[in-house]
C-alpha positions in Angstrom: -46.7 -2.1 -22.3 -48.6 -3.6 -25.3 -49.4 -1.8 -27.9 -53.1 -1.7 -28.8 -54.1 -3.4 -32.8 -54.3 -0.6 -35.0 -56.9 0.2 -37.2 -56.0 -2.6 -40.0 -56.0 -5.3 -37.5 -59.1 -4.6 -35.9 -60.8 -4.6 -39.4 -59.5 -8.2 -39.8 -59.8 -9.3 -36.6 -63.6 -8.0 -36.3 -63.9 -10.1 -40.2 -62.5 -13.0 -38.8 -64.8 -13.0 -35.7 -67.9 -12.4 -38.1 -66.7 -15.4 -40.0 -66.1 -17.9 -37.5 -69.5 -16.9 -36.3 -71.2 -17.5 -39.5 -69.7 -20.8 -39.8 -69.5 -22.5 -36.2 -73.3 -23.5 -36.3 -73.0 -25.4 -39.4 -69.8 -26.8 -38.7 -71.2 -28.0 -35.3 -74.0 -29.3 -37.0 -71.9 -31.4 -39.5 -70.2 -32.9 -36.7 -73.0 -32.9 -34.3 -73.1 -36.4 -33.9 -69.2 -36.9 -33.7 -69.0 -34.4 -31.1 -72.4 -35.7 -28.6 -72.4 -39.5 -29.7 -76.1 -39.0 -30.0 -77.4 -41.3 -32.6 -78.5 -40.5 -36.3 -81.3 -42.5 -38.4 -80.1 -45.3 -40.8 -82.7 -47.0 -43.5 -85.8 -45.3 -41.7 -84.7 -46.4 -37.9 -83.1 -45.0 -34.9 -81.6 -46.5 -31.7 -82.4 -44.4 -28.7 -80.3 -46.6 -26.3 -77.6 -44.0 -26.3 -79.2 -41.2 -26.6 -78.4 -38.5 -23.6 -79.1 -35.2 -25.0 -78.1 -32.4 -22.9 -80.9 -29.8 -23.6 -83.5 -32.5 -24.0 -83.8 -32.5 -27.4 -83.4 -35.5 -29.9 -82.7 -34.3 -33.4 -84.4 -36.9 -35.6 -81.9 -36.5 -38.9 -80.4 -39.0 -40.6 -82.7 -41.2 -43.1 -86.1 -41.4 -42.8 -88.7 -43.3 -45.3 -90.2 -41.7 -48.0 -93.5 -42.2 -49.6 -94.8 -39.9 -52.3 -98.2 -38.3 -53.0 -99.3 -40.3 -50.4 -100.8 -39.2 -46.2 -99.9 -42.9 -44.9 -101.4 -41.8 -41.3 -104.6 -39.1 -41.7 -105.6 -41.1 -45.0 -104.3 -45.1 -44.5 -104.1 -47.7 -47.0 -102.4 -50.9 -47.5 -98.9 -49.4 -47.4 -96.6 -50.7 -49.3 -92.8 -50.5 -49.3 -91.3 -46.8 -49.5 -90.4 -45.1 -52.5 -87.0 -44.3 -51.3 -84.9 -42.9 -48.0 -84.8 -39.3 -48.1 -82.1 -37.3 -46.0 -83.6 -35.5 -43.2 -82.6 -32.6 -43.3 -83.0 -32.5 -47.0 -85.3 -32.0 -50.3 -87.3 -33.9 -52.3 -86.4 -32.5 -55.4 -82.9 -34.0 -55.1 -84.8 -37.4 -55.9 -85.6 -38.9 -58.8 -89.2 -41.9 -59.0 -89.0 -43.8 -61.9 -86.7 -41.7 -63.9 -88.3 -38.5 -63.0 -87.1 -35.6 -61.1 -89.7 -34.8 -58.5 -91.6 -31.1 -58.4 -90.6 -28.8 -55.9 -94.8 -28.6 -55.2 -96.4 -31.4 -53.7 -97.3 -33.6 -50.7 -95.6 -36.6 -49.1 -94.8 -38.5 -46.1 -91.8 -39.2 -44.1 -91.9 -42.3 -41.4 -89.3 -43.1 -38.9 -89.2 -46.5 -36.3 -87.5 -45.3 -33.2 -86.5 -47.9 -30.9 -85.5 -48.3 -27.1 -87.3 -45.1 -26.3 -89.1 -44.4 -23.0 -90.6 -41.5 -21.5 -92.8 -41.1 -18.3 -94.0 -37.3 -19.5 -95.6 -36.4 -22.4 -93.7 -35.5 -25.1 -94.4 -34.1 -28.5 -92.6 -33.1 -32.4 -91.8 -29.9 -33.3 -89.8 -28.8 -36.8 -89.0 -25.6 -35.6 -89.4 -22.6 -38.2 -90.3 -25.2 -40.8 -91.8 -23.1 -44.0 -94.0 -25.9 -45.2 -97.8 -26.8 -43.8 -97.3 -30.4 -42.0 -98.7 -32.7 -39.3 -96.5 -34.9 -36.6 -97.8 -37.9 -35.5 -96.7 -40.6 -32.8 -97.6 -43.8 -32.7 -100.7 -42.2 -35.0 -101.5 -39.7 -32.1 -101.4 -36.4 -33.5 -98.5 -34.4 -31.8 -97.9 -31.2 -33.7 -99.7 -29.2 -36.8 -98.8 -26.3 -39.1 -101.3 -24.7 -41.6 -103.4 -26.3 -43.6 -102.3 -30.0 -45.0 -103.5 -31.0 -48.4 -103.2 -32.9 -51.6 -104.9 -30.2 -53.4 -102.4 -27.3 -54.0 -104.5 -24.3 -54.3 -105.7 -25.6 -50.4 -102.4 -26.1 -49.0 -101.7 -23.0 -46.2 -98.3 -22.6 -45.0 -97.2 -21.0 -41.7 -94.2 -21.3 -39.7 -96.0 -21.4 -36.3 -96.7 -24.7 -35.1 -99.8 -26.3 -32.7 -97.9 -29.0 -29.9 -100.1 -31.4 -28.5 -99.1 -33.7 -25.7 -98.9 -37.7 -26.5 -98.5 -40.1 -24.2 -96.2 -43.2 -25.7 -97.7 -46.1 -25.9 -96.5 -49.2 -23.9 -93.3 -50.7 -25.1 -90.4 -48.7 -26.4 -90.4 -49.4 -30.4 -92.6 -45.9 -32.1 -93.4 -45.2 -35.0 -93.2 -41.2 -36.0 -95.0 -40.0 -39.4 -94.8 -36.5 -40.9 -97.3 -35.5 -43.5 -96.4 -32.9 -45.6 -97.9 -30.5 -48.1 -96.1 -27.5 -50.0 -96.0 -25.6 -52.6 -92.9 -24.2 -52.7 -90.3 -25.6 -50.2 -89.8 -29.2 -51.1 -89.0 -32.2 -48.6 -88.6 -32.0 -44.7 -85.8 -29.7 -45.2 -86.0 -28.8 -41.2 -84.9 -31.8 -38.3 -87.8 -32.7 -36.5 -87.5 -32.2 -32.9 -88.3 -35.0 -30.4 -88.7 -33.1 -26.5 -91.1 -33.8 -24.1 -94.3 -31.9 -24.0 -93.7 -29.3 -20.8 -90.4 -28.3 -21.6 -90.8 -27.7 -25.2 -94.0 -25.2 -23.8 -91.8 -23.8 -21.3 -89.0 -23.1 -23.8 -91.6 -21.5 -26.7 -92.8 -19.0 -24.0 -89.3 -18.0 -22.8 -88.5 -17.7 -26.6 -91.7 -15.6 -27.3 -91.0 -13.3 -24.1 -87.2 -12.5 -25.2 -88.6 -12.2 -29.2 -91.0 -9.6 -28.0 -88.7 -8.0 -25.9 -85.8 -8.0 -28.7 -88.9 -6.7 -31.0 -89.6 -3.6 -28.8 -85.9 -2.6 -28.2 -85.8 -2.2 -32.6 -88.8 -0.5 -32.6 -87.5 2.0 -30.0 -84.4 2.3 -31.2 -86.1 3.3 -34.7 -88.5 6.0 -33.4 -85.3 7.5 -31.5 -83.4 7.5 -34.3 -86.3 9.2 -36.5 -86.3 12.2 -33.9 -82.7 12.5 -34.0 -82.5 12.4 -37.9 -85.9 15.2 -37.2 -83.4 16.6 -34.7 -80.3 16.7 -36.9 -82.2 17.5 -40.3 -80.2 21.0 -41.0 -76.7 19.3 -40.2 -74.4 17.5 -42.8 -75.4 14.3 -40.1 -78.2 13.3 -40.9 -79.1 10.7 -43.9 -82.5 10.1 -45.5 -81.5 6.4 -46.3 -80.5 5.5 -42.7 -84.5 5.4 -41.4 -85.2 3.7 -44.8 -82.7 1.0 -43.8 -83.7 0.6 -40.2 -87.5 0.6 -42.2 -86.2 -2.5 -44.0 -85.0 -3.9 -41.2 -88.1 -4.3 -39.8 -90.1 -5.6 -42.3 -87.0 -7.7 -42.7 -87.5 -8.8 -38.6 -91.3 -9.5 -39.5 -90.8 -12.1 -42.4 -88.7 -13.8 -40.0 -90.1 -17.2 -38.9 -90.3 -16.0 -35.7 -92.3 -12.9 -36.4 -94.4 -14.0 -39.7 -97.2 -15.5 -37.9 -98.0 -13.0 -36.0 -98.1 -10.1 -38.8 -99.3 -12.5 -41.2 -102.9 -11.4 -41.1 -102.1 -7.8 -40.2 -99.5 -6.7 -42.6 -99.2 -9.6 -45.2 -102.8 -10.0 -46.2 -102.9 -13.4 -44.8 -100.8 -14.9 -47.4 -98.9 -18.1 -47.0 -95.6 -18.3 -46.0 -94.5 -19.7 -48.5 -95.7 -17.2 -51.1 -94.3 -14.6 -49.1 -90.3 -15.9 -50.2 -89.9 -13.3 -53.4 -90.9 -10.6 -50.8 -88.2 -11.8 -48.0 -85.7 -12.1 -50.5 -86.3 -8.8 -51.9 -86.1 -7.0 -48.9 -83.1 -8.5 -48.0 -81.2 -8.0 -51.4 -82.2 -4.0 -51.0 -81.0 -4.1 -46.9 -77.5 -5.5 -48.1 -77.7 -3.2 -51.3 -78.3 0.1 -48.4 -75.2 -1.1 -46.7 -73.3 0.5 -49.5 -74.8 4.3 -48.6 -74.5 3.5 -44.3 -70.8 3.0 -45.5 -70.7 5.9 -47.3 -72.3 8.0 -45.2 -71.3 6.8 -41.5 -67.9 5.9 -42.6 -66.9 8.2 -44.8 -66.0 5.8 -47.9 -67.2 7.3 -51.0 -68.9 5.5 -53.6 -69.5 6.6 -57.2 -72.1 6.5 -59.2 -71.1 4.0 -61.2 -69.9 1.7 -58.2 -73.8 2.3 -56.8 -75.5 1.5 -60.0 -73.0 -1.5 -60.7 -74.5 -3.1 -57.8 -77.8 -2.2 -58.1 -77.8 -3.8 -61.4 -75.8 -7.2 -59.8 -78.6 -7.4 -57.3 -81.7 -7.3 -59.3 -80.2 -9.2 -61.6 -79.7 -12.0 -58.8 -82.9 -11.7 -58.1 -84.2 -11.7 -61.7 -82.7 -15.3 -61.8 -84.5 -16.0 -58.6 -87.7 -15.2 -59.7 -87.4 -17.3 -63.3 -85.8 -20.0 -62.6 -87.7 -23.2 -61.7 -88.5 -23.8 -58.3 -87.4 -27.4 -58.3 -83.7 -26.2 -60.1 -83.8 -23.1 -57.3 -84.4 -25.9 -54.5 -81.7 -27.8 -55.7 -79.1 -25.7 -56.6 -79.6 -22.0 -55.9 -80.7 -22.0 -52.9 -77.3 -21.5 -51.3 -75.6 -20.3 -54.6 -77.4 -16.9 -54.8 -76.9 -16.0 -51.0 -73.4 -16.9 -51.4 -73.0 -14.5 -54.6 -74.4 -11.5 -52.8 -71.3 -11.5 -50.6 -69.3 -9.8 -54.0 -71.0 -6.6 -52.2 -69.5 -7.0 -48.6 -66.4 -8.3 -49.6 -65.9 -5.3 -52.0 -67.3 -3.1 -48.7 -64.5 -4.2 -46.4 -61.6 -3.9 -49.4 -62.9 -0.3 -49.5 -63.1 0.2 -45.8 -59.8 -1.2 -45.2 -58.1 0.9 -48.0 -59.6 4.0 -46.6 -59.6 3.1 -42.4 -56.7 5.7 -41.6 -59.7 8.7 -42.9 -62.7 6.4 -41.3 -64.0 9.3 -38.4 -65.7 8.6 -35.0 -67.8 5.8 -34.6 -66.8 4.4 -37.7 -65.4 1.3 -36.5 -68.4 0.8 -34.5 -71.1 1.5 -37.7 -68.6 -0.8 -39.5 -69.0 -3.4 -37.1 -72.9 -2.8 -37.4 -72.6 -3.6 -40.8 -70.8 -6.7 -40.1 -73.7 -7.4 -37.6 -76.2 -7.2 -40.1 -74.5 -9.2 -42.6 -74.1 -11.7 -40.2 -77.7 -12.2 -39.2 -78.9 -12.5 -42.7 -76.3 -15.3 -43.3 -76.9 -17.5 -40.2 -80.9 -17.3 -41.0 -80.0 -18.1 -44.4 -78.1 -21.4 -43.0 -80.9 -21.7 -40.8 -84.0 -22.0 -43.3 -81.8 -24.3 -45.8 -81.8 -26.8 -42.7 -77.9 -26.8 -42.2 -77.9 -25.7 -38.9 -80.1 -27.7 -36.4 -80.0 -26.2 -33.5 -83.0 -23.4 -33.1 -81.2 -20.4 -33.9 -84.1 -18.7 -35.1 -83.4 -15.7 -32.6 -80.0 -15.1 -34.2 -81.0 -12.5 -37.1 -83.7 -10.9 -34.4 -80.8 -10.2 -32.0 -77.9 -9.0 -34.2 -80.7 -6.8 -36.0 -81.2 -5.7 -32.5 -77.5 -5.0 -31.8 -77.4 -3.0 -34.6 -80.0 -0.7 -34.5 -79.1 -0.1 -31.2 -75.2 0.7 -32.2 -77.1 2.8 -35.0 -79.5 4.5 -32.3 -76.5 5.3 -29.7 -74.1 6.8 -32.7 -76.5 9.0 -33.8 -77.7 10.0 -30.4 -73.8 10.5 -30.0 -73.4 12.5 -32.7 -76.2 14.8 -32.2 -75.3 15.6 -28.9 -71.6 16.2 -30.2 -73.5 18.8 -33.5 -75.4 20.3 -30.1 -71.8 20.8 -28.3 -70.5 22.2 -31.5 -73.8 24.2 -31.2 -73.0 25.4 -27.6 -69.5 26.1 -28.0 -70.2 27.8 -31.6 -72.7 29.9 -29.2 -70.3 30.7 -26.4 -68.2 31.5 -28.8 -70.0 34.0 -30.3 -71.4 35.5 -27.1 -67.5 35.5 -25.5 -66.8 37.9 -28.9 -69.7 40.1 -28.2 -68.8 40.2 -24.9 -65.1 40.6 -26.2 -66.6 43.8 -28.5 -68.5 44.9 -25.5 -65.7 45.5 -23.3 -63.3 46.8 -26.3 -66.2 49.4 -26.9 -66.1 50.4 -23.3 -62.6 50.6 -23.1 -62.2 52.6 -26.3 -65.5 55.4 -25.3 -63.2 56.1 -21.9 -60.7 56.6 -24.4 -62.5 58.5 -27.0 -64.0 61.0 -23.9 -60.5 61.4 -22.9 -59.9 62.3 -26.4 -62.8 64.8 -27.0 -61.2 66.6 -23.6 -58.1 67.0 -25.3 -59.2 68.5 -28.1 -61.6 70.9 -26.0 -58.0 71.9 -24.4 -56.5 72.2 -27.9 -59.1 74.1 -29.1 -59.6 76.0 -26.0 -55.4 76.8 -25.7 -55.4 79.9 -27.7 -57.5 81.6 -25.2 -55.4 80.6 -22.5 -52.1 81.8 -23.8 -54.0 85.0 -24.1 -55.4 85.6 -21.2 -52.1 84.3 -19.7 -49.6 86.9 -22.1 -52.5 89.6 -21.1 -51.6 89.0 -17.1 -48.3 88.4 -17.5 -47.8 92.2 -19.3 -49.3 93.6 -16.8 -47.3 91.8 -13.9 -50.4 90.9 -12.3 -48.9 87.7 -11.0 -51.0 86.8 -8.2 -54.0 86.5 -10.4 -51.9 84.9 -13.1 -51.4 81.8 -10.4 -55.5 81.8 -9.2 -56.0 81.9 -13.3 -53.4 78.5 -13.5 -55.0 76.8 -10.4 -58.5 77.3 -11.8 -57.3 76.3 -15.4 -55.3 73.3 -13.7 -58.4 72.3 -12.0 -61.1 72.5 -15.0 -58.6 70.6 -17.3 -57.6 67.5 -15.0 -58.0 64.3 -16.2 -57.5 60.6 -14.5 -54.7 59.3 -16.6 -55.9 55.7 -18.1 -53.1 53.4 -17.9 -52.1 51.0 -20.7 -51.3 47.5 -19.8 -49.9 45.5 -22.2 -48.6 45.7 -25.7 -51.5 43.3 -26.8 -54.6 45.0 -27.9 -57.2 42.6 -26.7 -55.7 41.9 -23.5 -55.0 45.3 -22.9 -58.8 46.3 -24.1 -60.0 43.4 -21.3 -58.0 44.4 -18.9 -58.7 48.6 -19.3 -62.5 47.1 -19.1 -62.4 45.4 -15.7 -60.1 48.1 -14.4 -63.1 50.2 -15.1 -65.4 47.9 -13.5 -63.4 47.8 -10.7 -62.9 51.3 -10.3 -66.9 52.3 -10.5 -67.2 49.7 -7.3 -64.2 50.9 -5.5 -62.2 48.3 -5.4 -58.7 48.7 -6.0 -57.1 47.1 -9.0 -53.1 46.5 -9.9 -52.1 45.3 -12.9 -48.4 44.4 -13.6 -48.9 42.5 -17.3 -46.1 41.3 -20.2 -48.2 40.4 -22.8 -46.5 40.9 -25.9 -48.5 42.2 -29.2 -48.4 38.7 -31.0 -49.1 35.3 -29.1 -49.1 31.8 -30.0 -52.9 32.1 -28.1 -55.8 33.5 -29.8 -57.6 36.5 -29.2 -60.7 34.9 -28.1 -58.5 32.4 -26.1 -56.5 35.5 -24.3 -60.2 37.0 -23.8 -61.4 33.5 -22.1 -58.7 33.9 -19.8 -58.7 37.0 -18.6 -62.2 38.0 -18.9 -63.5 35.1 -16.5 -60.8 35.2 -13.8 -60.9 39.4 -13.6 -64.6 39.1 -13.7 -64.9 35.8 -10.9 -62.5 38.3 -8.9 -64.5 41.5 -8.8 -67.6 39.4 -8.5 -66.0 37.8 -5.4 -65.0 41.3 -3.9 -68.0 42.9 -4.4 -69.6 40.2 -1.9 -67.2 41.4 1.1 -69.0 42.5 4.1 -66.0 45.0 4.3 -65.4 46.7 0.7 -62.5 48.3 2.4 -61.0 44.8 2.7 -61.2 44.3 -1.3 -58.4 44.3 -4.0 -57.3 42.6 -7.0 -53.8 42.0 -8.5 -53.1 40.8 -11.9 -49.7 39.2 -13.0 -49.0 38.0 -16.8 -45.9 37.4 -18.6 -43.5 34.5 -19.3 -40.9 32.6 -16.9 -39.2 29.3 -17.4 -40.7 29.0 -20.6 -44.1 29.5 -19.5 -46.9 32.3 -20.0 -48.0 32.8 -16.7 -51.4 34.3 -15.8 -52.0 35.0 -12.4 -55.0 36.8 -10.7 -55.5 37.1 -6.7 -58.4 38.3 -5.6 -60.0 39.1 -1.8 -63.6 37.3 -1.1 -65.1 36.1 2.0 -64.1 33.0 2.5 -67.2 31.0 1.1 -67.0 28.3 -1.7 -69.1 25.7 -2.9 -67.7 23.2 -5.1 -69.6 20.3 -6.0 -68.0 17.4 -8.3 -65.0 19.3 -8.0 -66.6 22.4 -9.7 -66.6 26.1 -8.5 -70.3 26.8 -8.1 -71.2 30.8 -9.2 -72.7 32.5 -6.8 -74.9 34.3 -9.7 -77.1 31.3 -10.2 -78.1 31.0 -13.6 -77.2 27.9 -16.2 -74.8 30.0 -18.0 -73.2 30.6 -15.1 -70.4 28.0 -13.2 -68.5 27.6 -16.5 -65.8 30.3 -16.3 -62.8 28.2 -14.4 -64.0 25.1 -16.4 -63.9 27.3 -19.6 -60.3 28.8 -18.7 -59.2 24.7 -17.8 -60.5 23.9 -21.7 -58.5 26.9 -23.0 -55.3 26.3 -21.4 -55.1 22.2 -21.3 -55.8 22.9 -25.6 -52.3 24.3 -25.4 -51.0 21.6 -23.3 -50.8 24.0 -20.0 -52.2 23.8 -16.3 -54.4 25.5 -14.0 -53.8 25.7 -10.4 -55.9 26.9 -7.5 -55.2 28.0 -4.2 -57.1 29.8 -1.2 -57.7 30.9 2.3 -59.9 32.0 4.2 -59.0 35.8 2.9 -57.5 35.5 -0.6 -58.0 33.6 -3.4 -56.1 32.9 -6.1 -56.3 31.5 -10.0 -52.4 30.8 -11.6 -52.5 29.4 -15.2 -49.8 28.1 -17.4 -49.0 27.3 -21.1 -45.9 26.3 -22.7 -44.2 28.8 -24.3 -43.4 28.0 -28.3 -40.1 27.9 -29.9 -40.5 31.2 -31.4 -42.0 32.8 -28.2 -39.4 31.3 -26.0 -36.6 32.6 -28.3 -38.5 36.1 -27.6 -39.3 35.2 -23.9 -39.8 38.8 -21.8 -39.6 38.9 -18.1 -42.8 38.0 -15.7 -43.4 41.5 -15.6 
């Protein structure tokens, strides 16, 4: 048999999977041309003779000609040599012109000559999820544009959504690609332009939009479901005010992605430029990652001290402050990767704490841990992607992972609320059982009390009885004495109320149903040996005997010929087992659905007798067996005796 991995190995395996998922797209991008054999641009030109992309897209990465502070197509002028050859994807703030490093904000043009390219259909070029404003020209024809491109930085307006136009290639196999870029923040062409068939790209964008809206709808639904579950469990210890807040931040973070920003830009973000909301996106990301502390604490049962929480709050605040005050060129050059990497201190710390506390993880704790990994992985891939470290379009990754996380949290909360209400239902059932048990004991003891009262009355009148008897004897009136004794005997005659076993609770339950059977004229026979102290709890004894005897008496009352009714109870120990056995007559008709015996009484509280008996017996490691023929129904339940009970094992009865 293959042994299942323990929690420590599962935690490590999940972490390894997450790291592989995070790093694989980056590694694939770095070795993309070696793996696929696709061409790469060099010295401002690229030869397409060997291009054969599997997905119909050609990534135009490599070395492009770069012209600083010039729009070489929309504002043509005598063209000189390029200022430099710039790496694409890359940032122009990494380069110097005339001994001065280029600033983050500014404008310029990228130019690439394509050789041996021919296409029968219209083509276009897109820069997916690019945050700067740009225009793309193919042989002087506008192929795509995004935002407002201007030499005046106050007029530059950025939006990650682009408008695509079909371009029919001019005759010949050599073509010129030019991108004019203006930015207030994100310097350079830091994402790879993609050349593709126009119709294919439009179709792909439409498909992505459909997927995007479906996933976002799932997230919203999960959020609303979580709010509902939170409201339902508001009085329990399950609810956490941090969870709805975390989910709300997750939704805001989705809206800030390049996939969704264009939609919400005029509605929620006051029509601000995409670049201008970057600080807000960083803030939401940092807070979202920080809130993972509370997710792990309240859903995985890992406690964090106040010092730990304040320490990480200060740490994230410091990282964010550095990001805010650092010059944008310096940030683009050094901090765009370093700051996101430094946020993993918390993720590593959380893993260590969960690993150390793995043995105490509650139910669903591992699933919560996997959900946290999805959040971190999604944020990581999105960070790589928007920094140009991944060529392949992966903008849906963060949305997909966040959707999976929201589904997990919604499902876990639903299960926990369901468990809560199951516990509530069981508590209510136990309360009802206790009330029924008290009622049974009260009725049985009322019968005993009535007999005791009659005995007290007899005792009180006994001196009168002895006096009358003495006088009749002294007067030698034997016939009158016999008549007197016969009459007095009839007057004081009481039916014996038997004691069924030593166990007080079991005795009161059996006595209660004995009286009920007597009331309905049902013969009731009991052969029980239940000790005063047994391993089963009083409430469980009540469940087993009460349900079994109640079902038996109810079945007898449905007989068309009441004279054939009977109930027979056996209880005792045999062969290391405690046995309960109830036989009763019935009308031969049973309703069974899904392997479950249905009650003839109806109502949602019925049809639970036998399942409740099974639940109790199986809890003690026992079993329930049911036999029936056309006349008799038999229920047998057996539980193993404890070591102490075996030592004092009594016969069956």
